FITI-768746 format. One record per residue (C-alpha): residue number from 1; x, y, z. Coordinates in nm, 4 decimals, decimal comma. Layout:
BEGIN
num->NUM; xx->X; yy->Y; zz->Z
...
***
This chain:
BEGIN
num->1; xx->0,0000; yy->0,0000; zz->0,0000
num->2; xx->0,2859; yy->0,2405; zz->0,0720
num->3; xx->0,3898; yy->0,2161; zz->-0,2931
num->4; xx->0,0613; yy->0,3874; zz->-0,3870
num->5; xx->0,1407; yy->0,7009; zz->-0,1860
num->6; xx->0,2601; yy->1,0160; zz->-0,3636
num->7; xx->0,5999; yy->0,9758; zz->-0,1884
num->8; xx->0,6550; yy->0,6034; zz->-0,1158
num->9; xx->1,0015; yy->0,6652; zz->0,0308
num->10; xx->0,8587; yy->0,8930; zz->0,2985
num->11; xx->0,5920; yy->0,6336; zz->0,3816
num->12; xx->0,8510; yy->0,3586; zz->0,4160
num->13; xx->1,0650; yy->0,5821; zz->0,6378
num->14; xx->0,7657; yy->0,6613; zz->0,8589
num->15; xx->0,6772; yy->0,2942; zz->0,9045
num->16; xx->1,0417; yy->0,2113; zz->0,9831
num->17; xx->1,0407; yy->0,4852; zz->1,2477
num->18; xx->0,7139; yy->0,3514; zz->1,3930
num->19; xx->0,8587; yy->-0,0016; zz->1,4162
num->20; xx->1,1707; yy->0,1310; zz->1,5907
num->21; xx->0,9626; yy->0,3393; zz->1,8320
num->22; xx->0,7589; yy->0,0282; zz->1,9148
num->23; xx->1,0747; yy->-0,1721; zz->1,9839
num->24; xx->1,2102; yy->0,0989; zz->2,2122
num->25; xx->0,8989; yy->0,2254; zz->2,3875
num->26; xx->0,6006; yy->0,0045; zz->2,3129
num->27; xx->0,2609; yy->0,0789; zz->2,1656
num->28; xx->0,2226; yy->0,4331; zz->2,2978
num->29; xx->0,5596; yy->0,5384; zz->2,1560
num->30; xx->0,4718; yy->0,3845; zz->1,8179
num->31; xx->0,1372; yy->0,5645; zz->1,8142
num->32; xx->0,3052; yy->0,8958; zz->1,9001
num->33; xx->0,5557; yy->0,8467; zz->1,6196
num->34; xx->0,2791; yy->0,7644; zz->1,3720
num->35; xx->0,0740; yy->1,0673; zz->1,4788
num->36; xx->0,3744; yy->1,2952; zz->1,4447
num->37; xx->0,4566; yy->1,1477; zz->1,1046
num->38; xx->0,1029; yy->1,2062; zz->0,9816
num->39; xx->0,0866; yy->1,5636; zz->1,1093
num->40; xx->0,0790; yy->1,8245; zz->0,8340
num->41; xx->0,3867; yy->2,0210; zz->0,7386
num->42; xx->0,4208; yy->2,3801; zz->0,8574
num->43; xx->0,1633; yy->2,5960; zz->0,6810
num->44; xx->-0,0712; yy->2,3112; zz->0,5817
num->45; xx->-0,4223; yy->2,2739; zz->0,7193
num->46; xx->-0,4356; yy->2,0373; zz->1,0147
num->47; xx->-0,7122; yy->1,7787; zz->1,0463
num->48; xx->-0,8528; yy->1,8013; zz->1,3988
num->49; xx->-0,8165; yy->1,4480; zz->1,5412
num->50; xx->-0,4671; yy->1,3877; zz->1,4034
num->51; xx->-0,3374; yy->1,7209; zz->1,5324
num->52; xx->-0,4857; yy->1,6587; zz->1,8780
num->53; xx->-0,3357; yy->1,3087; zz->1,8926
num->54; xx->0,0087; yy->1,4407; zz->1,8024
num->55; xx->-0,0086; yy->1,7106; zz->2,0676
num->56; xx->-0,1338; yy->1,4763; zz->2,3408
num->57; xx->0,0889; yy->1,1773; zz->2,2596
num->58; xx->0,3102; yy->1,0634; zz->2,5475
num->59; xx->0,6850; yy->1,0522; zz->2,5205
num->60; xx->0,8435; yy->0,7035; zz->2,5084
num->61; xx->0,9493; yy->0,7506; zz->2,8713
num->62; xx->0,5938; yy->0,8389; zz->2,9765
num->63; xx->0,4568; yy->0,5403; zz->2,7865
num->64; xx->0,7054; yy->0,3020; zz->2,9491
num->65; xx->0,6142; yy->0,4375; zz->3,2938
num->66; xx->0,2434; yy->0,3882; zz->3,2251
num->67; xx->0,3042; yy->0,0301; zz->3,1114
num->68; xx->0,5038; yy->-0,0437; zz->3,4303
num->69; xx->0,2281; yy->0,1112; zz->3,6446
num->70; xx->-0,0391; yy->-0,0999; zz->3,4738
num->71; xx->0,1674; yy->-0,4177; zz->3,5215
num->72; xx->0,2186; yy->-0,3361; zz->3,8906
num->73; xx->-0,1566; yy->-0,2833; zz->3,9381
num->74; xx->-0,2328; yy->-0,6147; zz->3,7704
num->75; xx->0,0169; yy->-0,7940; zz->3,9966
num->76; xx->-0,1288; yy->-0,6265; zz->4,3064
num->77; xx->-0,4820; yy->-0,7225; zz->4,2083
num->78; xx->-0,3875; yy->-1,0894; zz->4,1880
num->79; xx->-0,5920; yy->-1,3622; zz->4,0208
***
């Protein structure tokens, strides 16, 4: 599907960055990278939901902390 984009190289680079962000910081980091990559360039009109997601996306460090907190809560809750 990326080959159908106006700039396939940019699409491939974005997906490579998303995969790397996932490896380093998990799902939240990958989502933040994707949102940032889909954000319009300076001067272009910004679609509402994508712009909001990019601005509210956690950093990889924040995402890792949230994942650790969730795991700790699950362990505390027990079976």
